[in-house]
C-alpha positions in Angstrom: 33.3 42.2 59.4 30.2 42.2 57.5 30.1 42.6 53.9 27.9 45.4 52.5 27.3 43.6 49.2 24.1 41.7 48.8 24.1 38.1 48.0 23.3 37.8 44.3 22.1 34.2 44.5 19.1 35.0 46.6 18.0 38.0 44.5 17.8 36.3 41.1 14.7 37.0 39.2 13.3 33.9 37.6 12.2 34.1 34.0 8.8 32.9 33.3 8.5 29.9 31.0 7.3 30.8 27.5 3.6 30.2 27.0 2.9 27.2 24.9 1.9 27.9 21.3 -1.8 27.6 20.4 -2.7 24.6 18.3 -2.7 25.5 14.6 -4.2 22.9 12.4 -2.6 24.5 9.3 1.0 24.3 10.4 3.4 22.3 8.3 4.1 19.0 9.9 7.3 16.9 9.6 6.7 14.2 7.0 6.4 10.7 8.3 9.1 8.2 7.6 8.3 6.0 4.6 9.2 2.5 3.8 11.3 1.7 0.8 8.3 0.4 -1.2 6.2 3.6 -0.4 8.9 5.8 -1.9 8.6 4.2 -5.3 6.3 5.6 -7.9 3.5 3.6 -9.4 5.5 3.0 -12.6 8.5 1.7 -10.6 6.3 -0.7 -8.6 4.7 -1.9 -11.9 8.1 -2.5 -13.4 9.2 -4.4 -10.4 6.2 -6.7 -10.5 6.7 -7.3 -14.2 10.4 -8.2 -13.6 9.3 -10.6 -10.9 6.9 -12.3 -13.2 9.5 -12.4 -16.0 11.8 -14.3 -13.7 9.3 -17.2 -13.6 7.8 -17.3 -17.1 5.2 -19.9 -17.3 3.1 -20.6 -20.5 0.1 -22.5 -19.5 -2.5 -24.0 -21.8 -5.6 -21.8 -21.6 -7.8 -24.9 -21.9 -6.2 -26.5 -18.8 -8.6 -26.5 -15.8 -7.6 -23.9 -13.3 -9.0 -22.3 -10.2 -8.9 -19.0 -8.4 -6.4 -18.5 -5.5 -9.2 -18.6 -2.9 -10.5 -21.9 -4.4 -7.0 -23.4 -4.5 -6.5 -22.4 -0.8 -9.8 -24.1 0.1 -9.0 -27.2 -2.0 -5.5 -27.6 -0.4 -6.9 -27.0 3.2 -9.7 -29.5 2.8 -7.5 -32.2 1.2 -4.6 -32.4 3.5 -2.4 -29.3 3.7 -2.8 -27.7 7.0 -4.6 -24.3 6.9 -3.2 -22.6 3.7 -4.5 -19.1 3.1 -4.9 -17.4 -0.2 -2.1 -15.0 0.7 0.2 -18.0 1.1 -0.7 -19.3 -2.4 0.0 -15.8 -3.8 3.4 -15.7 -2.1 4.2 -19.2 -3.5 3.2 -18.1 -6.9 5.3 -14.9 -6.9 8.3 -16.6 -5.5 8.2 -19.3 -8.2 7.2 -22.2 -6.0 4.1 -23.0 -8.0 3.0 -22.3 -11.5 0.3 -19.7 -12.1 -1.2 -17.6 -14.8 -2.7 -14.1 -14.8 -6.0 -13.6 -16.6 -7.8 -10.2 -16.5 -5.9 -9.2 -13.3 -6.7 -12.5 -11.5 -4.2 -15.0 -10.4 -5.2 -18.5 -11.5 -3.6 -21.7 -10.3 -3.8 -24.9 -12.5 -5.6 -27.8 -10.9 -2.7 -30.1 -11.8 -0.4 -27.8 -9.7 -2.7 -28.2 -6.7 -2.7 -32.0 -7.2 1.1 -32.0 -7.5 1.4 -30.1 -4.1 -0.9 -32.7 -2.5 1.0 -35.7 -3.9 4.6 -34.6 -3.7 4.5 -31.7 -1.2 5.8 -28.3 -2.1 8.9 -29.3 -4.2 10.5 -27.1 -6.9 10.7 -28.7 -10.3 
């Protein structure tokens, strides 16, 4: 007994895969994921920086000898502290470990503060 029906599995027509879309440089792309700091506006970032500086208010005598951050890093590296970069000094200043003052957008470290670090180590007052 043979069946007169055709086997449908062998007679399937395969559909052609859709052609890839041509490259369009003007198409809208998915926005990249942003970090939390990147999502803040300039005003919000400025306010955060001001709050951070208010947390550690330091009034320094303007006549007191002071040095730039790069000079302080060089001074500490040459006189005993192992390889301190200017970024480390900035981090110490912003976290309140050392005293600093801002003048014209520059971060200045008092010479007495560098001497304190050399004599006592990095100890909070």
